N, C-alpha and C positions, 0 to 999 in steps of 0.2 A: 813688831812695833810699827805703829802708823805715825805719820807726821802731819802737822797742821799749821795754820797761821791764824793768829788772834789779832784783830785790829782794835785799837783803842785811841781815842783822842787824848793826847798827852796832858792836856789841861784838866781833863776829867779823871783819868786813871793812867798814869805814865809808868815807865819802867822803874823809876825811883820808888813809886808807891808799891809796885809789885815786890821789889827787893826788900822794902821795909817790912813786909809781911813774913819774911824769913821762911823757915822750913814748914810752917803751918800753911802757908799759901793763902789763897783767897778765892771766893766764888767768882767765876766769870759770869756775873749776873747781868740782868737787864736786857738780854737778847730777846727781841720780839719779832723774829723772822723764822718761819717754819723750817726753811732749808738750813739755816745756821743752827737752829735747835736740833734738827735731825743729825747734823754733823757731830754735835756734842754727844748725842745719844750713842754714836758709834765709837766714841773714844774709850780707851782702856787706860787704867792706871799705868803710868810709866811711859805712855806716848809722849813725844816731844813736839813742841810748837815754836814757831817764830813769834816774837812779840813785836808787833808793827805799830809804830806811831803814825796815825792817819792825819788828815786835815793839812796843816801847814808843813809838817816835817816829811811825811810820806817816806818812811824808811824803817827797815828792820833793825832793831836796836838790841835784841837779846833773845835768849832761848828760855822757854818755860817747860815744865813737865806737868802732865796731868796727874794730880795727887788724889783726886776722888772722882769717881765716875758719875754719870748723870744722876741728878737728884732734884727735887723741887727747888725752884729759884726762890730764895727767901725775900726777894723784893716785891713779890706779888702773891695774892691768894688764888690766882688763876692756875688751876692744875695743868693747863696746857704747856706752861713754860718751865723748862728745866735748865740746869746749868751744870758745869763741872767745876772742880776746884783746880787751880794751877799754882805752882810755886816757881819762883825764879831759879834758873840753873846757872846762867852766866851771861854777861853782856857780850855783845859782838865786839871783837877788837876794832873793827871798822864798820860802822853802819852801812847797810846796802840800801841805796835809794830806789824808789820806784822807777826813776828814769834809767838807772843802770839795769834794772830787771827788764824793762821794756826794750832796752837796746840789745839784750842778749837773745839771739834767735832761739836758743835751746829752751828758753823760758816763755815762749809765745803762748803755750797752752796752760801756763800757771793760772790757777783759779783767781788769784789776786788781779790778774790782768783781764781775764775773761768775765769774771763776776765781781767787778770792783766794788759793788755796794754791799756785798755780804761781809759780815763781821767775823765769821769763823768759817774757814775753808780748808779743804784737804790739800796736802802737798805730796807729790810723789817722792819716792826715795831718790830718784835721779835729780829732781829739782832741789831737794833738801841738800844733797851732796854738793851740787853746783853753787847754791847760794851760800852755804857754809864756806866753801872755798873762796868765793868772792869777798866775803867778810872776814876772812882769816880765822874763822872759828874751827878749832880742831877737836872739839868735844866729842 
């Protein structure tokens, strides 16, 4: 299993929107960056990801699961763009802020810190475990 981080502006698509989609989940659509798209192409069903509220909040608020592997993005006719489907797993008991992540030396190589503009990034198993501990998530 691999781990990921999905960034979204909460006023566009927030955690509550994701939860409302239930077990069916929703496409992680609209990504128009080749590296982020390539990250989604590497995902397998069952992989887990952090759901990160960007812009004003800048915090991890929940965990999602990849429920469908890369397929054409329904928001465009351009065949270059693909997406995965994700479904909500659980909220973080305590959101983990970007400031907390940046203050933790063991997370200095986290892609969220190094490639802050990418909307979909990989997370190592060690990073995943540490962030889950920081947020009180035991899933």
